[in-house]
Structure formats: C-alpha cells, structure tokens
C-alpha positions in Angstrom: 197.1 -73.3 -10.3 198.2 -74.1 -14.3 197.1 -71.9 -17.1 196.8 -71.8 -20.2 200.6 -70.4 -20.7 202.3 -73.3 -18.9 199.4 -76.1 -20.9 201.2 -74.0 -24.4 204.6 -74.7 -23.8 205.2 -78.0 -22.0 202.2 -79.5 -24.0 204.4 -78.5 -27.3 202.6 -80.3 -29.7 199.2 -79.5 -28.2 197.9 -82.7 -27.2 195.4 -80.6 -24.6 193.3 -79.0 -27.7 192.5 -82.9 -29.0 191.1 -84.2 -25.9 189.0 -80.2 -25.9 187.7 -81.7 -28.9 186.7 -85.2 -27.9 183.0 -84.7 -28.0 182.9 -83.6 -31.6 185.7 -86.0 -32.8 183.9 -88.9 -31.1 180.3 -87.7 -32.2 181.6 -87.3 -36.4 183.3 -90.5 -36.3 180.3 -92.2 -35.0 178.9 -89.7 -38.4 181.1 -91.3 -40.6 180.7 -93.4 -43.8 182.6 -96.3 -42.6 180.3 -99.4 -43.9 178.9 -101.5 -41.1 179.8 -104.7 -40.8 177.8 -107.7 -42.6 178.0 -110.6 -40.6 176.0 -113.8 -39.3 176.9 -117.2 -38.0 179.5 -116.0 -35.3 179.9 -117.5 -31.6 182.7 -116.0 -30.8 184.3 -112.2 -31.2 188.2 -112.0 -30.7 189.4 -108.3 -30.1 193.3 -107.8 -31.0 195.3 -104.5 -29.8 198.1 -103.6 -28.1 198.8 -100.3 -26.1 195.9 -97.8 -26.7 194.4 -99.8 -29.3 194.2 -102.9 -26.6 192.4 -100.3 -24.4 189.7 -100.1 -27.1 189.5 -103.9 -27.3 188.7 -104.0 -23.6 186.0 -101.3 -23.6 184.3 -103.6 -26.5 185.2 -106.5 -23.9 182.8 -104.7 -21.2 180.0 -103.3 -23.9 179.9 -107.5 -25.0 180.1 -108.9 -21.1 175.8 -109.4 -20.9 175.4 -110.9 -24.5 175.8 -114.8 -24.9 178.5 -114.3 -27.6 181.6 -115.5 -26.1 184.6 -112.7 -25.9 188.0 -112.6 -26.0 190.6 -110.0 -25.8 193.7 -110.4 -27.4 197.5 -108.3 -26.3 199.8 -110.5 -28.1 200.8 -112.1 -30.6 199.0 -115.9 -30.7 195.4 -116.6 -31.4 194.0 -119.4 -29.1 193.0 -122.6 -30.8 189.6 -122.6 -29.9 189.0 -120.1 -32.9 187.2 -121.2 -36.0 185.3 -120.4 -38.8 182.3 -118.8 -36.9 185.1 -116.6 -34.8 184.7 -113.0 -35.7 188.2 -111.3 -35.1 188.7 -107.9 -35.3 192.2 -106.7 -35.0 193.0 -102.6 -34.5 196.1 -100.5 -34.9 196.4 -96.9 -35.3 199.8 -97.3 -37.0 198.9 -100.1 -38.6 202.5 -101.7 -38.0 201.7 -103.4 -34.9 203.4 -106.3 -34.9 201.7 -108.1 -33.0 198.4 -107.3 -34.2 199.6 -107.7 -37.1 200.5 -111.6 -36.5 196.9 -112.2 -35.2 195.6 -110.9 -38.6 198.0 -113.3 -40.6 196.9 -116.3 -38.5 193.0 -115.3 -38.4 193.4 -115.2 -42.1 195.2 -118.9 -42.0 192.4 -120.6 -40.2 189.0 -119.1 -42.1 188.0 -116.9 -39.3 185.3 -113.7 -40.1 187.9 -110.6 -40.3 187.2 -107.0 -40.3 190.8 -104.7 -38.9 191.4 -100.8 -38.5 194.2 -98.7 -39.2 195.1 -95.6 -40.3 197.4 -97.2 -43.1 200.0 -99.4 -42.6 201.1 -103.3 -42.9 197.4 -103.8 -41.8 196.1 -102.2 -44.5 198.2 -103.7 -47.1 197.7 -107.0 -45.8 194.0 -106.9 -46.0 193.4 -105.3 -49.4 196.0 -107.8 -50.7 194.0 -110.4 -49.4 190.1 -109.4 -50.1 189.7 -108.7 -46.2 187.3 -106.7 -44.7 189.0 -103.3 -43.5 188.1 -99.7 -42.9 190.6 -96.7 -42.5 190.7 -94.3 -39.8 192.7 -91.6 -39.3 195.1 -90.8 -36.8 194.5 -87.3 -34.8 197.5 -86.1 -33.4 198.8 -89.5 -31.7 197.6 -92.9 -31.5 196.5 -92.2 -28.1 195.2 -89.0 -28.8 193.5 -90.9 -31.0 191.1 -93.7 -28.7 187.9 -91.6 -29.5 188.0 -91.1 -32.8 188.8 -94.8 -33.3 186.3 -96.2 -31.1 183.5 -94.4 -32.1 184.3 -95.0 -35.7 184.4 -99.0 -34.9 180.9 -98.9 -33.1 179.5 -97.5 -36.5 180.9 -100.1 -38.0 180.4 -102.9 -35.5 176.9 -101.8 -34.9 174.6 -104.8 -36.6 176.8 -107.0 -33.8 176.6 -104.7 -31.0 174.5 -105.5 -27.6 173.5 -101.9 -27.0 171.2 -99.5 -28.5 172.3 -96.5 -30.5 170.7 -94.5 -28.4 173.0 -95.5 -25.4 175.9 -94.6 -28.2 174.4 -91.1 -28.8 174.1 -90.3 -25.0 177.5 -91.1 -24.6 178.5 -88.7 -26.8 176.0 -86.0 -25.3 177.3 -87.0 -21.7 181.1 -86.1 -23.1 179.8 -82.8 -23.9 178.6 -82.3 -20.3 181.8 -83.7 -19.0 184.3 -81.0 -21.2 182.7 -78.2 -19.6 184.3 -79.1 -16.1 187.9 -80.7 -17.4 188.6 -78.6 -20.2 191.3 -76.2 -20.8 188.5 -73.7 -20.8 188.2 -74.5 -16.8 191.3 -74.2 -14.9 190.0 -73.7 -11.8 189.5 -75.7 -8.7 186.1 -77.1 -10.1 187.7 -79.2 -12.5 188.0 -82.6 -11.4 190.8 -84.0 -13.6 193.0 -81.0 -12.4 192.3 -81.3 -8.9 193.4 -85.7 -9.8 196.2 -84.3 -11.3 197.5 -82.0 -8.1 196.4 -84.8 -5.9 198.5 -87.7 -7.9 201.9 -88.3 -5.7 204.4 -91.1 -5.6 203.4 -94.2 -7.8 199.6 -95.0 -8.0 198.4 -97.7 -7.5 194.5 -98.3 -9.4 192.1 -99.9 -7.7 189.0 -101.1 -9.7 186.1 -103.1 -10.3 185.6 -105.5 -12.9 183.1 -103.9 -15.1 185.8 -100.8 -14.8 189.2 -102.4 -16.6 188.9 -100.8 -19.1 189.2 -97.1 -17.6 191.9 -98.2 -15.2 194.1 -99.7 -17.5 193.9 -96.8 -19.7 194.6 -94.7 -16.9 197.5 -96.2 -16.0 198.7 -96.8 -19.7 198.3 -92.9 -20.1 199.9 -91.8 -16.4 203.1 -94.2 -18.3 202.9 -92.4 -21.5 201.6 -88.5 -21.1 203.6 -88.5 -18.1 206.3 -90.8 -18.2 204.9 -92.2 -14.9 205.1 -95.7 -12.9 201.7 -96.7 -12.3 200.0 -100.1 -11.7 196.6 -101.9 -11.6 194.9 -104.4 -9.4 191.5 -106.0 -8.9 189.9 -104.8 -5.8 188.3 -108.4 -5.0 192.2 -110.0 -6.0 193.5 -107.4 -4.2 191.6 -108.1 -1.0 193.3 -111.5 -1.0 197.6 -110.4 -1.2 197.7 -107.0 -1.8 196.8 -105.9 1.2 199.5 -107.3 2.5 201.8 -104.9 1.4 200.8 -101.8 2.8 201.8 -103.4 6.1 205.1 -101.2 5.3 205.8 -98.0 4.5 205.9 -97.0 0.4 205.9 -94.9 -2.1 202.5 -96.0 -3.8 199.4 -94.0 -3.7 196.1 -95.8 -3.9 193.2 -94.2 -6.3 189.9 -96.2 -5.9 188.3 -95.8 -9.4 184.4 -97.3 -8.4 181.1 -97.0 -9.8 177.9 -95.8 -8.3 176.1 -99.2 -8.8 179.0 -101.2 -8.4 177.7 -104.7 -7.6 176.7 -104.9 -3.7 179.6 -107.3 -2.6 182.0 -105.0 -4.2 181.1 -102.1 -2.2 181.5 -103.5 0.5 184.7 -104.0 -0.3 185.1 -100.8 -0.9 184.3 -99.6 2.2 186.3 -102.0 3.9 189.3 -100.6 1.7 188.2 -97.2 2.9 188.2 -98.2 6.5 191.8 -100.1 6.4 193.4 -97.0 4.8 192.0 -94.3 7.3 192.9 -96.9 10.1 196.4 -97.3 9.1 196.4 -93.0 8.2 197.1 -94.4 4.2 196.2 -91.1 2.1 194.2 -92.8 -0.9 192.0 -90.9 -3.5 188.6 -91.7 -4.9 187.4 -91.2 -8.9 183.4 -92.0 -9.3 182.1 -93.1 -12.6 178.9 -90.8 -13.6 175.7 -93.2 -13.8 174.5 -94.4 -17.6 175.3 -97.5 -19.7 178.4 -99.3 -19.5 179.4 -97.2 -22.7 178.5 -93.8 -20.8 180.3 -94.9 -17.6 183.8 -95.8 -19.2 183.7 -93.5 -22.1 183.1 -90.3 -19.5 185.3 -91.8 -17.2 188.3 -92.4 -19.8 188.1 -88.8 -20.2 188.4 -87.1 -17.0 191.1 -89.7 -16.2 193.5 -89.1 -19.4 192.6 -85.3 -18.9 194.5 -85.9 -15.6 197.2 -87.6 -16.8 197.3 -84.6 -19.5 197.4 -82.2 -16.5 199.6 -83.6 -14.4 202.2 -84.1 -17.2 202.1 -80.5 -17.2 202.3 -79.9 -13.7 205.7 -82.1 -13.1 207.2 -80.2 -16.7 207.2 -83.2 -18.8 205.8 -83.1 -22.7 203.3 -85.4 -23.0 203.8 -85.9 -26.3 207.6 -87.9 -27.1 207.4 -91.6 -26.5 211.4 -92.4 -27.2 211.0 -95.8 -25.1 208.4 -97.0 -27.8 210.5 -96.1 -30.2 213.3 -97.6 -28.8 211.8 -101.1 -28.8 210.3 -100.6 -32.2 213.3 -100.0 -33.8 214.8 -103.0 -32.8 211.4 -105.4 -33.5 
C-alpha cells in the first residue's frame, strides 16, 4: 500500500499537500475581497478557457444549465457570431498567457461585449488593464491544475450576482469537501480511501463514461490523468456511447470502462447504466463505477472532482511518475 514516503519521493513538488488543503483554499477563495461584478441586460454568457480553466468553464455551464440564460463554453480561438453587446464573456486563464483565451478576450473587446477576465497576471491582465476591462486577479497555487478550487470559488464570489444557485449551495459544497477530505487525503492512506482504491483499480486505458450533468467531472478526470499520470484516457457520454461506442467492445482491447454515475440521474440514463452493466458482465469486461454524492449540482461536481483528481495523483505515484512536470505542454507553448 502506498505510504507518505512514496508520496514525498515521487511527488517531488508536493502537489498532494495542495489537494489536502482544497477545503480551506476553497473557503478562503470564496471569502476573498474580490469585488462581485455589477452587470445587467445580458441574455448570453460565454465562458472561455483551455485545459484546467476550461474544466472550470464546464462547471459553470452545468451550474447555469437550468437557468433561462444562453450559456456557451469556448475552448478555442473564435467567438460565435451570435455574440453582441448583451453577451457577457468570461475569460479564464490561470497563467494569463493562454493564447486561445487571449484571442477570445480581444475579439470580445472589439465586438463590444460585456467582459470580465480572471488570471494570475500575464497578457490577459495587461490587456484588460490597458483597455479598462473588468479584471480580477486570482493567484496560482502550485500549478494551474492545482489552482482549480481557488479559481472556481473565487469566480463564484465574483459572479454571485448572476448565479442561479444560492450562497447556501456554495457553502454546503465547501463543507462537504471537508467531509470528503477526511476519507481521501494523505492522512488516510488505507484501503478505506476511495481515491486510493480507485487509483489501484486503474488498468490499461480508461474510457470514462458519464451522464450529461457530470460531463465537467469526467473531462477533468481525463485531463488530470493525462497531466498527472501522463496516461492516455478518453471520455464519452453514456447515451451517445449506446449508439456507436458500445460496438468497439466486441473486440478485446487494453481499454478499461470507468462509469461516473449520479445518484439522481435521469430515469432513462439510469436505465442505460443498467444495460451497460449487464453488457459488460455478460462479456466478462471488468469495469469500475464511481458515484456522485447527494446535494446541489456544485456540491456533486466539486466533490466528485476532488475524489477523481486525488485518484490521478495517487495513480501517478503508484506508477512512479512525478505528477508536476508537463514537458509536452511546454514544447507546444514554445512553438506558439
């Protein structure tokens, strides 16, 4: 069984210590003195970001899913032609130098959209201040992906006036993080640790199935496996998988199904989970199931991400891979 000495020797920059503090980081971020945005007359919100910042955008898309506002997530260079002066464009880049997000910011300014940007500095801060655009600085903690909770709850504070969830929902999600931490942190490296148990169960190439409402957690899980463990992984919506992806299981492969399920998934989605379980069992395909906790959408997503993120960190240590370096990303950035 993995122990603290393994963590310290392989996780050289001590990323696990940041994960141990996620509840406090979240609380402090939400209690920050960052000024909430003053906004009116919007009918469309665009969240723009890449990688870990893009995963934050996905969470906000889920939070707003039952509101009357039109919500879009942009992971790329180009704004849709439907934006106008009644569109709020929210750009997120922990480094502040993400070229795709900076391009979106500049387009939004030229079109005359309402804008607010978040970064730890960089070109996004510079452009925002030079053009008198709304901007909030949020510090990076350890690395962009480890800063996830700091950014999420800082942005929740700033966007509070337009959120379709209550402050109680936000505070409940933080309290639940504390409960989750008791089970999954580095202080409980036992068989009862859900994240550590999942880490030991990861075999081959994970195929992560998810329902629409938990897409943000699935994508974050994939991204964290890729960055922390340098592990190939894939995601697919469970309903869509039933129309094509299921056929790929007719041949043996190194791919491993991991099912991310919500306790209160739509009844037809629950039906598909049952059918998929039956199919895997009938064909002797080993699979792993992960369930969200009860609660509001924010509580479900952030606690599920906490469990899954920590699993990728433990998995990286188990396979003796330092989670911090991202040499391939550095190579790409050096060419841009």
